[in-house]
SENUDO-194265 format. One line per field, with one value per residue (C-alpha): residue number from 1; chain; x, y, z. Coordinates in steps of 0.05 Angstrom, whole numbers, plus 5000, padded with zeros to 4 digits. Example, Ala and Ser with C-alpha at 12.3 -4.5 7.8 and 13.67 -1.06 7.14 Angstrom:
<drendrens>
voke = (1  2)
kese = (A  A)
c1 = (5246  5273)
c2 = (4910  4979)
c3 = (5156  5143)
</drendrens>
This chain:
<drendrens>
voke = (1  2  3  4  5  6  7  8  9  10  11  12  13  14  15  16  17  18  19  20  21  22  23  24  25  26  27  28  29  30  31  32  33  34  35  36  37  38  39  40  41  42  43  44  45  46  47  48  49  50  51  52  53  54  55  56  57  58  59  60  61  62  63  64  65  66  67  68  69  70  71  72  73  74  75  76  77  78  79  80  81  82  83  84  85  86  87  88  89  90  91  92  93  94  95  96  97  98  99  100  101  102  103  104  105  106  107  108  109  110  111  112  113  114  115  116  117  118  119  120  121  122  123  124  125  126  127  128  129  130  131  132  133  134  135  136  137  138  139  140  141  142  143  144  145  146  147  148  149  150  151  152  153  154  155  156  157  158  159  160  161  162  163  164  165  166  167  168  169  170  171  172  173  174  175  176  177  178  179  180  181  182  183  184  185  186  187  188  189  190  191  192  193  194  195  196  197  198  199  200  201  202  203  204  205  206  207  208  209  210  211  212  213  214  215  216  217  218  219  220  221  222  223  224  225  226  227  228  229  230  231  232  233  234  235  236  237  238  239  240  241  242  243  244  245  246  247  248  249  250  251  252  253  254  255  256  257  258  259  260  261  262  263  264  265  266  267  268  269  270  271  272  273  274  275  276  277  278  279  280  281  282  283  284  285  286  287  288  289  290  291  292  293  294  295  296  297  298  299  300  301  302  303  304  305  306  307  308  309  310  311  312  313  314  315  316  317  318  319  320  321  322  323  324  325  326  327  328  329  330  331  332  333  334  335  336  337  338  339  340  341  342  343  344  345  346  347  348  349  350  351  352  353  354  355  356  357  358  359  360  361  362  363  364  365  366  367  368  369  370  371  372  373  374  375  376  377  378  379  380  381  382  383  384  385  386  387  388  389  390  391  392  393  394  395  396  397  398  399  400  401  402  403  404  405  406  407  408  409  410  411  412  413  414  415  416  417  418  419  420  421  422  423  424  425  426  427  428  429  430  431  432  433  434  435  436  437  438  439  440  441  442  443  444  445  446  447  448  449  450  451  452  453  454  455  456  457  458  459  460  461  462  463  464  465  466  467  468  469  470  471  472  473  474  475  476  477  478  479  480  481  482  483  484  485  486  487  488  489  490  491  492  493  494  495  496  497  498  499  500  501  502  503  504  505  506  507  508  509  510  511  512  513  514  515  516  517  518  519  520  521  522  523  524  525  526  527  528  529  530  531  532  533  534  535  536  537  538  539  540  541  542  543  544  545  546  547  548  549  550  551  552  553  554  555  556  557  558  559  560  561  562  563  564  565  566  567  568  569  570  571  572  573  574  575  576  577  578)
kese = (A  A  A  A  A  A  A  A  A  A  A  A  A  A  A  A  A  A  A  A  A  A  A  A  A  A  A  A  A  A  A  A  A  A  A  A  A  A  A  A  A  A  A  A  A  A  A  A  A  A  A  A  A  A  A  A  A  A  A  A  A  A  A  A  A  A  A  A  A  A  A  A  A  A  A  A  A  A  A  A  A  A  A  A  A  A  A  A  A  A  A  A  A  A  A  A  A  A  A  A  A  A  A  A  A  A  A  A  A  A  A  A  A  A  A  A  A  A  A  A  A  A  A  A  A  A  A  A  A  A  A  A  A  A  A  A  A  A  A  A  A  A  A  A  A  A  A  A  A  A  A  A  A  A  A  A  A  A  A  A  A  A  A  A  A  A  A  A  A  A  A  A  A  A  A  A  A  A  A  A  A  A  A  A  A  A  A  A  A  A  A  A  A  A  A  A  A  A  A  A  A  A  A  A  A  A  A  A  A  A  A  A  A  A  A  A  A  A  A  A  A  A  A  A  A  A  A  A  A  A  A  A  A  A  A  A  A  A  A  A  A  A  A  A  A  A  A  A  A  A  A  A  A  A  A  A  A  A  A  A  A  A  A  A  A  A  A  A  A  A  A  A  A  A  A  A  A  A  A  A  A  A  A  A  A  A  A  A  A  A  A  A  A  A  A  A  A  A  A  A  A  A  A  A  A  A  A  A  A  A  A  A  A  A  A  A  A  A  A  A  A  A  A  A  A  A  A  A  A  A  A  A  A  A  A  A  A  A  A  A  A  A  A  A  A  A  A  A  A  A  A  A  A  A  A  A  A  A  A  A  A  A  A  A  A  A  A  A  A  A  A  A  A  A  A  A  A  A  A  A  A  A  A  A  A  A  A  A  A  A  A  A  A  A  A  A  A  A  A  A  A  A  A  A  A  A  A  A  A  A  A  A  A  A  A  A  A  A  A  A  A  A  A  A  A  A  A  A  A  A  A  A  A  A  A  A  A  A  A  A  A  A  A  A  A  A  A  A  A  A  A  A  A  A  A  A  A  A  A  A  A  A  A  A  A  A  A  A  A  A  A  A  A  A  A  A  A  A  A  A  A  A  A  A  A  A  A  A  A  A  A  A  A  A  A  A  A  A  A  A  A  A  A  A  A  A  A  A  A  A  A  A  A  A  A  A  A  A  A  A  A  A  A  A  A  A  A  A  A  A  A  A  A  A  A  A  A  A  A  A  A  A  A  A  A  A  A  A  A  A  A  A  A  A  A  A  A  A  A  A  A  A  A  A  A  A  A  A  A  A  A  A  A  A  A  A  A  A)
c1 = (5499  5425  5441  5500  5446  5397  5449  5471  5399  5411  5474  5409  5446  5518  5503  5530  5595  5600  5583  5639  5681  5686  5690  5750  5782  5760  5800  5860  5862  5858  5917  5959  5951  5977  6042  6076  6057  6096  6152  6164  6158  6215  6251  6251  6248  6269  6338  6347  6346  6385  6319  6315  6273  6223  6249  6222  6160  6133  6169  6122  6052  6084  6085  6014  5992  6015  5993  5913  5915  5948  5892  5842  5862  5859  5801  5764  5790  5746  5687  5700  5706  5647  5594  5634  5619  5556  5532  5552  5516  5444  5454  5464  5412  5373  5390  5372  5305  5294  5314  5279  5202  5213  5173  5206  5188  5234  5286  5274  5314  5376  5421  5444  5511  5498  5458  5512  5563  5514  5525  5591  5637  5589  5582  5657  5670  5621  5655  5720  5700  5676  5729  5777  5751  5715  5774  5803  5732  5729  5800  5820  5776  5787  5860  5851  5815  5852  5929  5904  5874  5937  5991  5959  5963  6041  6051  5998  6049  6069  5998  5978  6014  5950  5908  5961  5961  5893  5863  5909  5902  5824  5824  5869  5814  5750  5790  5803  5736  5691  5743  5743  5674  5638  5696  5674  5601  5634  5685  5636  5596  5668  5662  5598  5610  5665  5624  5571  5628  5652  5589  5566  5620  5621  5544  5557  5627  5608  5576  5637  5687  5645  5639  5719  5699  5758  5801  5748  5725  5801  5788  5730  5745  5818  5775  5735  5788  5830  5771  5772  5834  5845  5782  5812  5883  5847  5810  5864  5924  5869  5845  5921  5937  5922  5984  6041  6000  5987  6057  6081  6049  6061  6131  6135  6093  6156  6206  6171  6162  6230  6257  6212  6220  6294  6292  6249  6295  6348  6310  6296  6212  6205  6241  6273  6220  6164  6185  6199  6122  6098  6123  6093  6025  6035  6052  5984  5938  5973  5972  5894  5876  5905  5875  5803  5828  5828  5757  5726  5748  5730  5668  5660  5673  5626  5569  5575  5562  5509  5473  5474  5447  5403  5375  5357  5336  5281  5272  5188  5159  5120  5067  5040  4989  4928  4889  4849  4866  4842  4879  4848  4842  4776  4791  4835  4789  4825  4788  4825  4779  4795  4866  4925  4997  5065  5132  5144  5097  5134  5133  5100  5063  5029  5058  4990  4917  4850  4857  4793  4790  4756  4788  4746  4774  4812  4818  4876  4890  4950  4980  5020  5035  5104  5171  5152  5070  5063  5057  5098  5077  5014  5017  5063  5009  4959  5012  5018  5092  5071  5007  4959  4966  4888  4835  4827  4851  4813  4838  4778  4740  4766  4819  4887  4907  4850  4896  4952  5017  5043  4974  4963  5035  5023  4961  5005  5057  5102  5153  5193  5221  5294  5302  5330  5353  5398  5469  5450  5415  5356  5318  5336  5316  5247  5234  5221  5154  5142  5191  5153  5136  5157  5192  5140  5106  5172  5182  5105  5122  5182  5140  5097  5146  5182  5244  5251  5274  5344  5339  5335  5404  5436  5476  5446  5380  5341  5409  5448  5494  5466  5524  5517  5460  5444  5512  5506  5440  5421  5373  5313  5331  5331  5266  5236  5255  5233  5165  5168  5179  5118  5078  5101  5066  5005  4975  4907  4936  5001  5030  5086  5130  5150  5186  5187  5223  5281  5242  5231  5172  5156  5172  5126  5078  5075  5079  5020  4985  5016  4975  4919  4902  4900  4827  4829  4880  4879  4936  4967  5017  5059  5087  5119  5104  5028  5027  5039  4972  4930  4887  4880  4810  4814  4876  4896  4935  4967  4990  5032  5003  4929  4888  4880  4837  4808  4787  4798  4848  4781  4754  4827  4848  4786  4780  4843  4904  4952  4939  4939  4999  5039  4999  5014  5091  5099  5070  5095  5141  5081  5043  5099  5109  5041)
c2 = (7594  7602  7627  7675  7706  7720  7746  7794  7818  7859  7900  7953  8022  7978  7941  8008  7996  7928  7930  7996  7951  7897  7949  7969  7902  7887  7950  7932  7870  7894  7931  7883  7832  7888  7899  7827  7839  7912  7869  7827  7873  7922  7848  7827  7894  7943  7913  7859  7931  7974  8018  8064  8115  8050  8019  8087  8091  8019  8041  8097  8057  8003  8055  8086  8022  8005  8069  8060  7988  8021  8075  8027  7975  8041  8061  7984  7982  8047  8017  7953  7965  8016  7950  7897  7942  7962  7890  7863  7938  7913  7838  7853  7901  7841  7788  7839  7866  7787  7773  7837  7806  7727  7702  7678  7595  7625  7648  7583  7555  7600  7609  7674  7660  7631  7683  7732  7696  7692  7768  7785  7732  7686  7765  7780  7717  7738  7805  7784  7734  7787  7832  7791  7743  7787  7814  7748  7719  7775  7781  7707  7689  7752  7737  7661  7669  7731  7689  7630  7664  7713  7653  7619  7681  7676  7608  7550  7490  7516  7536  7462  7465  7488  7422  7383  7432  7448  7384  7372  7434  7431  7352  7374  7437  7384  7334  7391  7425  7363  7346  7421  7443  7401  7424  7493  7488  7453  7507  7551  7511  7510  7589  7585  7545  7583  7648  7618  7596  7670  7698  7651  7667  7739  7740  7699  7727  7754  7678  7652  7698  7677  7604  7602  7579  7617  7548  7504  7562  7571  7495  7500  7556  7525  7458  7499  7545  7476  7449  7508  7510  7433  7447  7501  7468  7408  7454  7497  7441  7411  7483  7505  7432  7471  7521  7468  7433  7483  7507  7446  7449  7520  7506  7442  7482  7536  7486  7444  7509  7531  7468  7454  7541  7536  7480  7517  7585  7541  7514  7580  7575  7615  7687  7701  7757  7717  7661  7716  7746  7674  7664  7721  7703  7624  7654  7701  7641  7592  7651  7664  7586  7589  7648  7626  7556  7606  7641  7578  7561  7636  7610  7544  7572  7630  7590  7553  7621  7642  7585  7601  7670  7654  7602  7662  7701  7650  7631  7637  7680  7647  7705  7751  7810  7785  7833  7875  7867  7897  7962  7987  7938  7950  7941  7897  7832  7762  7696  7631  7594  7510  7529  7481  7505  7469  7492  7452  7407  7348  7358  7301  7335  7398  7460  7485  7435  7459  7534  7552  7627  7687  7756  7823  7889  7917  7872  7847  7776  7737  7671  7620  7561  7508  7516  7484  7498  7546  7607  7653  7604  7627  7695  7700  7677  7748  7793  7738  7724  7649  7630  7578  7506  7491  7534  7607  7671  7736  7794  7854  7800  7789  7733  7751  7727  7786  7841  7873  7851  7921  7951  7880  7886  7966  7949  7908  7919  7860  7866  7801  7753  7768  7844  7871  7946  7974  8011  8083  8131  8111  8162  8136  8071  8095  8119  8045  8054  8123  8151  8230  8226  8278  8290  8298  8234  8198  8216  8197  8124  8124  8143  8090  8035  8068  8084  8154  8133  8111  8162  8220  8192  8187  8245  8252  8232  8206  8225  8175  8131  8046  8016  7958  7913  7964  7935  8004  7990  7929  7880  7905  7971  7938  7915  7983  8006  7957  7968  8041  8026  7983  8034  8092  8057  8064  7992  7965  7903  7899  7830  7818  7760  7758  7825  7845  7784  7817  7885  7878  7871  7940  7974  7905  7943  7998  7988  7956  8003  8046  8000  7989  8058  8041  8014  8023  7973  7883  7865  7797  7781  7714  7716  7665  7709  7695  7758  7803  7762  7763  7824  7801  7806  7735  7679  7619  7566  7523  7449  7424  7471  7463  7503  7477  7517  7597  7640  7695  7687  7672  7615  7587  7583  7559  7500  7487  7455  7469  7546  7525  7494  7553  7603  7561  7542  7623  7641  7605  7656  7703  7659  7646  7712  7736)
c3 = (4633  4637  4717  4684  4639  4691  4734  4669  4683  4745  4699  4694  4658  4674  4608  4564  4607  4594  4532  4511  4547  4503  4448  4466  4478  4408  4391  4430  4410  4322  4337  4379  4325  4269  4310  4283  4207  4217  4244  4195  4141  4177  4175  4114  4073  4122  4153  4088  4044  4093  4085  4151  4120  4116  4181  4221  4172  4206  4272  4278  4259  4311  4364  4344  4344  4410  4440  4413  4448  4512  4518  4501  4546  4603  4579  4584  4657  4671  4645  4664  4739  4740  4709  4750  4823  4795  4779  4848  4888  4850  4864  4939  4938  4906  4945  5013  4991  4984  5053  5085  5043  5073  5124  5182  5143  5101  5139  5181  5115  5111  5165  5186  5168  5107  5083  5106  5059  4993  5000  5010  4983  4933  4901  4908  4880  4818  4811  4812  4751  4713  4728  4715  4659  4620  4583  4565  4554  4500  4478  4471  4423  4379  4388  4374  4306  4283  4303  4261  4202  4204  4219  4155  4119  4131  4128  4124  4124  4197  4216  4226  4290  4323  4295  4338  4397  4402  4425  4475  4507  4499  4535  4596  4604  4600  4650  4698  4700  4706  4769  4807  4786  4851  4893  4888  4921  4982  4987  4991  5043  5082  5084  5109  5163  5184  5182  5225  5276  5286  5291  5345  5385  5370  5394  5451  5478  5544  5558  5529  5571  5630  5617  5604  5539  5505  5489  5469  5417  5395  5384  5338  5297  5280  5260  5206  5195  5181  5148  5096  5082  5062  5020  4991  4983  4944  4895  4875  4871  4829  4787  4775  4734  4667  4678  4666  4614  4576  4586  4565  4501  4484  4486  4452  4396  4400  4392  4326  4293  4300  4282  4219  4196  4212  4156  4105  4116  4098  4036  4018  4026  4090  4116  4174  4191  4177  4222  4279  4262  4264  4330  4356  4334  4362  4433  4417  4399  4450  4512  4485  4497  4567  4574  4556  4603  4660  4649  4645  4705  4736  4711  4731  4806  4798  4779  4843  4873  4824  4846  4914  4912  4857  4911  4949  4894  4876  4942  4938  4989  5040  5061  5013  5019  4968  4916  4942  5008  5075  5089  5154  5222  5243  5326  5356  5377  5361  5353  5343  5303  5310  5290  5283  5261  5249  5221  5170  5124  5139  5215  5248  5300  5301  5350  5356  5357  5351  5399  5395  5430  5421  5454  5449  5437  5485  5534  5571  5569  5602  5579  5617  5607  5618  5572  5503  5507  5451  5473  5427  5381  5386  5388  5318  5284  5296  5259  5216  5217  5203  5162  5201  5180  5188  5209  5213  5250  5254  5275  5288  5246  5190  5168  5177  5105  5075  5100  5064  5114  5126  5151  5193  5220  5242  5282  5323  5365  5394  5445  5433  5477  5458  5459  5404  5403  5346  5345  5349  5401  5447  5395  5330  5367  5395  5329  5299  5329  5295  5257  5265  5346  5369  5437  5476  5448  5461  5527  5545  5527  5565  5620  5616  5599  5661  5618  5641  5702  5678  5612  5652  5691  5628  5595  5536  5549  5485  5446  5488  5449  5456  5423  5381  5397  5458  5490  5543  5580  5618  5607  5636  5619  5548  5551  5570  5516  5471  5508  5498  5416  5413  5450  5405  5346  5384  5358  5364  5393  5449  5449  5504  5499  5566  5558  5635  5662  5672  5708  5785  5811  5828  5758  5730  5770  5753  5682  5687  5715  5656  5602  5644  5620  5558  5546  5474  5462  5461  5506  5504  5568  5557  5625  5672  5736  5757  5787  5728  5688  5754  5737  5673  5637  5620  5623  5583  5596  5548  5545  5500  5442  5458  5504  5574  5611  5603  5657  5704  5767  5816  5772  5746  5821  5838  5792  5745  5780  5733  5750  5827  5820  5790  5840  5898  5877  5864  5922  5973  6003  6005  6039  6087  6101  6103)
</drendrens>
């Protein structure tokens, strides 16, 4: 229940709506419970005495009570809907804000599909629990207590039947909840797995079709779908057991009351109208117990979703800005001082080990190394996407942990290995680098990245639609747009993580020349081609997370075996046709 109270804190301004909804339920229930008393009087007084005036008078009051109850119910539905969907919107916003604050280390703990499920399905479960459970949660205890009270008022001996029914129903509810509670957690994990399969298939749909793996993907989806279906069947097959148990108890209680009530009528100690009114209260009380059991089942299911949501909200953010943080990066100098890094504290080996490297402001540095040499890991530490495990990393002469995160990342432009464009126009994507960029600045960045070549041929130019994820442009065009976007930031440090791999060598050469003119920016170029870094001020060779060698092209070609092997392997064709 502590978890539910925590999420209730996200109601915000909708607390008033929830309070008014509860008040209206009480009004509705109170007037409903008056109706059986009026009905008993109609039978015992009006019908018995053939008093049409009394019958009409009581009938009018019954109609007024029913009308007030109806209006209260309609108003409750309005306020409850506002509170329910307002709560869901606030929870989703809180989750989304939490995810935006996450570092890469935090995001590594959650699957993308799981985060999507927690923001959609789990929130919907909570909304359904509140929407479907709040009314009976308020109404049922009132009906139960008032119904029992009025039943005792009408006939105390017959009311003893409740003391037999209540323990039976409570036992059934406890047994069902104990069995079904852990099943709801497994059910949500099955939803996670299904969403993951769907997401992977849709993301890689071109690869699936290219390799003709549609049948295999269909079988994979069917397995996940069947697992979810089977988990759902087991869960709800158990959850619905309370309904037949409650109905059996209800009908048994009705039969016993009719039996004993009929005997009392024959004995003259009970009137027919009293028995009729009493049966109405019995049905209301037993229905309220059944509704309470359904509320407990809804709460049990929602608790599984609440815990999953709180895992996101309570995830401690791995990277935060310090107090009195520096908000200005002086220059683009970078210093690695005996830096080691591992992705998880329990990892057996470091991804980077004892890296010491000085990069002066304005230098161009090439980074080479085999697959898995930790080239990307090295540059991700500079904008503090991860924190170093040991040693110090300085940017502009200050430890990166002293900077405000936004200020540091604003000073670093990074073109990722995996090019990411968003749905929308070219202009909207480029303005991620500078929201206030003019058309002239946008075209200047595009010319530097050689993106103007294809943009000028597109009918909409900067306002051309890129489609979902940039599907309307090729891989090389995506890379050039991403480079232009990074240049628009006017950063002090530019990182290119193998970001020209899909660009032909002639275009890459023009991009390098344009970048070389930006002498005030420190440029780090991760590349697979030697030609991409031959003109760099220094080249860093990484091998298994360690710095193997640092030097210029001439120095490394003269004395480093790894660089010599890379160079001769890649340049063999040029020499043969020289």
